[in-house]
N, C-alpha and C positions, 0 to 999 in steps of 0.2 A: 573368253574375256568378259562377255556380258554377264555370265554367271558369277565371275569373280567380283565384278563391280557391284552386282546385286547383293552378294554376300557382305561386302564391305559396307554398303549402305545400311543393311539390316543391322550389322554389328554396331555401327555408329548410332543408329536410332535407338537400339536397345540400351546402349551405354548412357545416352542422353536421358532416356526415360528413367533408368536406374538412378542417375545422379539427381534428377528432379525429385524422384520419390523419396530420396534420402534426406532432402532438405527438411529442416524443422518448420512446422506450421507455427508462425509467430503469432497467429490469432488464437491458438489453442489455449485452453485454461491451464493455469499452473497448479500443480498438485504436489503435496508433500511439504518438505521444509524449504522455505524461501530464505535465501541468504543475500543480504545487501552489503557487499564489501565496501561500497563507496561511503555509506553512512554508518557502517559498523554494527549491524544488528541482524537477527534472524528470528523467525517465528514459524510455527507449523500451521498450514491451512487445515481447518477441521476436516476429518475423514469424510469422504463422500462429496466434498465440495471442491470448487476450483476458483482460483483467483485470476482476475483480468489485470493486465499491465496498466499502470497509471499514465503511460505515455505511449505514443505510436511506436511500433517496432517493425523492422524490415530484416530480411535474411541477407547476411553478408557472405558472398561466395568465397572470398578469401579466407575468412575466419571459420566459415561453415557453422555459423551460429547466428542467433537473433541479436540485433543491435537496436537498442531503444534510444529514443530522443533524450531520456533522462531516467535515472535510477531512483524512482520515487515510491516504490512499494506496490501493493496490490489492492484491488477492490474485490471482495467476496460477496456475490449476490446470494441472499438467503431466500428471497421471494421477489415478486414483481415490485413490491413496495418496501422491502427492507434489505439491509446489507451491512457488512462490516468493512470499514475503510481503514487501511493502514497506509499512511502517507508520510514520507520523510523528505527532508531537505536540509540545506545549510541555512542557518538563521538569517533573517533579513538584517541589513546593516543597521547597527545601533550606534549611538554616540560614542560609546566605549569601544576601542579597537578590539579588545579581548573581553567581551562581556562575561559576567559570571553566569552560572547555571540559573541562579535566581532571577537575574535580569532577563535572560532568554525566556524563562517560564512566564514571567510577567508579560513579556511581549506576545507570547503565544496565547495567553489568557485574553489579552486585549483583542487579538484577532478573532477569537471565539465570540467575544461580546459583540463585536462589530457584525459578525456573521449572524448572530442572534437577532440583532436589530433589523437586518435586512429581511430576515424570515418573519419578523413580527413576533418574536418570542414573548410569550405571556408569563414565563417563569424562567429564571436562570440562576444557578448556584455554582459556587466554586469551592472545592475542598482540597486540602493537602493530604495525600495518601502515599502508602508504600506498596509497590507491586514488585514482587521478587527482589526485595532488598534495594529497589530503586525508588528514589523520591519522584513523585509525579503530582500533577494537578488533575483533578477530576472535575470536568465541567458538564453539568446537566442542564438541559433546556427543553421547554415544551412550546409548541406553536400550532396554529391551525393552517393546514395546507391551503394555499390560495385557490387552487384548481378543484381539488376533490372535496374540500371542506372537511377533511379528515384530521382529527387531532393527532399530531405527530410528537415523537419523543426522540431525543438524542443524548447519548452520554459519550464524552471524549476523555481519554487518558493522554496527558501530555508528558513526554519524556525528553530529556536532554542529556547528552554525554559528549565526551571528547573522543575523537577517533584517532587511534594509533599514536597517542601521546599528545602532550600539550602544544607541540608545534603545529598540530593540525587544527583546523577550525572545528567548533562544536557542531554536532548534528542534532536535529530535533525530529522527533517521531510522534505522530498523533494516531492513536488507535480509537476509532469511533464505531458506535452502533447506532444506526438510524432505522426506525420502524414506526408504524402506526401504534398508538398507545394500546390498542386492543391486542396486538401480538408482541409487544415489546418484551414483556416478562418471559415469554416462551423462547426468546432469542438470547437471553442473558447467558445460558450455559455455553453457547457457541462463542460468545465474546470472552467468557472466562477461559475457555480452552485456548484461544489466541493469546490472551494475556499470560496464562501460566506457561505457555511455550515460548514466550518472548525472552530473548537473551541478547545482551551486548556481546560482540565478538571478543571483547577483552575478558569475559567471564570464563 
């Protein structure tokens, strides 16, 4: 009887360990092609790099998957001082109930300008560009980091689309590269890789 109980206990313990070990590590870096079905886009994380979730995630025992607070994209660290940020969300409420793509882009540019002011940007420029047949705004800025006194540079590409048809709200995506000026140009190929792999799910 004692042997049978001991055997049962060992079996339960091993099953528990097996179940625990099969859980996803929600803090692990994401590699490969990232698909955001909520906001309707995907992109490939550059080879050899990993992305961190933009919001906290926990493991769901019932679904056996990681559940995040929000589906907002990934941050890809390139070094201690540089990274590529892909952030998505539904647009902030505007006066128009169904704002146009141009109105949303204008709102996004305004937010970038406000962020630049907070950083103490010494230069900021905005251009209309086309990336993979998608209209976008490119916002570039420079500033002096308050702590390190290091000259910094940032370029952001702002995109807007409608998800799953006109009855769904528009989604906005910002793809940014931030790095010290001294290493910024060397990081551009990785940013280009993300942009060239960027696709709306409707494509």
